[in-house]
One Martini backbone bead per residue (centre of mass of N, CA, C, O) as a GRO file, in nm:
protein
   45
    1UNK     BB    1   3.043  -4.738   2.238
    2UNK     BB    2   2.714  -4.734   2.265
    3UNK     BB    3   2.431  -4.871   2.171
    4UNK     BB    4   2.130  -4.799   2.074
    5UNK     BB    5   1.836  -4.833   2.233
    6UNK     BB    6   1.537  -5.031   2.196
    7UNK     BB    7   1.193  -5.019   2.282
    8UNK     BB    8   0.909  -5.147   2.335
    9UNK     BB    9   0.594  -5.029   2.363
   10UNK     BB   10   0.508  -5.206   2.604
   11UNK     BB   11   0.736  -5.123   2.793
   12UNK     BB   12   0.683  -4.820   2.797
   13UNK     BB   13   0.392  -4.839   2.901
   14UNK     BB   14   0.450  -4.986   3.168
   15UNK     BB   15   0.638  -4.772   3.289
   16UNK     BB   16   0.448  -4.527   3.267
   17UNK     BB   17   0.225  -4.650   3.445
   18UNK     BB   18   0.394  -4.673   3.702
   19UNK     BB   19   0.429  -4.371   3.736
   20UNK     BB   20   0.123  -4.293   3.749
   21UNK     BB   21   0.055  -4.459   4.005
   22UNK     BB   22   0.286  -4.392   4.245
   23UNK     BB   23   0.428  -4.635   4.411
   24UNK     BB   24   0.696  -4.535   4.278
   25UNK     BB   25   0.983  -4.408   4.218
   26UNK     BB   26   1.188  -4.307   3.975
   27UNK     BB   27   1.442  -4.447   4.090
   28UNK     BB   28   1.321  -4.728   4.121
   29UNK     BB   29   1.241  -4.770   3.824
   30UNK     BB   30   1.516  -4.721   3.698
   31UNK     BB   31   1.657  -4.966   3.841
   32UNK     BB   32   1.457  -5.193   3.771
   33UNK     BB   33   1.469  -5.127   3.436
   34UNK     BB   34   1.738  -4.998   3.338
   35UNK     BB   35   1.657  -4.678   3.317
   36UNK     BB   36   1.660  -4.368   3.260
   37UNK     BB   37   1.474  -4.112   3.390
   38UNK     BB   38   1.451  -3.941   3.129
   39UNK     BB   39   1.320  -4.163   2.960
   40UNK     BB   40   1.066  -4.198   3.129
   41UNK     BB   41   0.964  -3.908   3.096
   42UNK     BB   42   0.928  -3.927   2.790
   43UNK     BB   43   0.717  -4.161   2.793
   44UNK     BB   44   0.500  -4.018   2.966
   45UNK     BB   45   0.426  -3.809   2.733
   0.00000   0.00000   0.00000
């Protein structure tokens, strides 16, 4: 079983900002940052 990961606030903010810019798709960002797309959507809120 995997250990729950925690990400720094700066990392979350950077990824959320990338989503809002709209230059890349959610799938591209998800694979680039190795984070599930649902997690990115949560941070975006």
